[in-house]
N, C-alpha and C positions, 0 to 999 in steps of 0.2 A: 188220416184224420182231417176233418174239415173244420175251419173256423166257424164258430157260432152254432155248431150242432150239439145236441145232447150226446154226451160221450160216455157218461157213467152215472150211476145212481148210488147214493150212500145212505145207509141206515145206522142207527145206534142200537146197542144191546148191552144189558148188564152182565150177560153170560155168553161168551163167544162159543164155548163148547156146546152148550145147549142149542144155540141158534143154528150152528153148523149142522148138528145132528138133525134138527127139524127140517131144514131145507134140503139136505141130502136125502133123507128118508122120504119126504113128501114129493120132491120135484127133481131129484137127481142132480142138483147143482154141485159143482166141483169147487173146492176151496184152496186158496194159497195163503198161508199165514205170513204176515210181515211183523215180526216181533210179537209181544204178548198182548198188544192193544189193538191189533187190526187184522182182519182177514178179508181177502178179496174173493169174489165169486165169479164163476163163468158158467157156460152151458145153460144160461137162463134167458137168452134172447137179447139181453143188454148187460154188459159187464157192470159190476158194482162191488160194494164192500160193506162190511160192518165194523164200526168203531166201538171199542169198549167204552161204556159210559154209564155212570150211575145217575145222571141227570134225568128228570122226567122227560118222556118222549112227548113232544108237542105236535109236530107236523108229520113225523114218521119217516120222511125221506128227504134227502138232500140231492137235488138234481145238479149235476156237475157238467158244465159246458167246457169245450176246448177252444183255446185261441192261441196262436203261435206267439203273440206279443201281449204279455200280461199288462205292461205299463200302458200301452195304447188302449186296450179294451177297458182297463180300469178308469182311465180318464174319460173315456166315452160314456161309461155307465154313470159316473158322477155328474157329468155335464147334462145328462138327460134325467136327472132326478133320483138316481139310485144312491144308496148309502153303503159304504164299506163297513162290514161288521166284524171282519177278521182280516188283519193286514196280511200281505203276501208272506208265506212261509214255505220252506223247502221240505221235501220228503224224498224217499228213495224213488227216483224216476222223474222228478220234476218239482214244480212250485205251483202254488195256488193261493187264491184269496176268496173270501166270502162277501156277499153283498145282499142287500134287500132291494127289491124293486119298489116302485112308488106305492104299491098296494101292501107292502110288508112281507111278501114272500121271500124267503132266503134261498139263494142259490150260490153256487161256487163256479169259478173259472180256473182251469188248470192249463199248464203248458209243460211240454217236455223240453223246451228251450230254456237254458239257464240265463 
């Protein structure tokens, strides 16, 4: 994995079973469930996942970047006008935080380094 490269894309969906069936049947994507609220996909050209959510879908996708040092890149983002929208949290496999760029686009950065 390379720092600052798009590494993952994330969507939300109110029904994970329905969305998995749709993308499997239409495009042949392969899914791996991580609990009841998340499913990751592969065999799509770029890995990603769907988070279970009943919130209205606004942008449709969350682009997730990779960086080996979350503290360093978070400071860099804030210094250059970005705003942290979700503090760093851990999940199976790593940690991440969300931010908006100066135009208001929300992205996330993750790391597999604890």
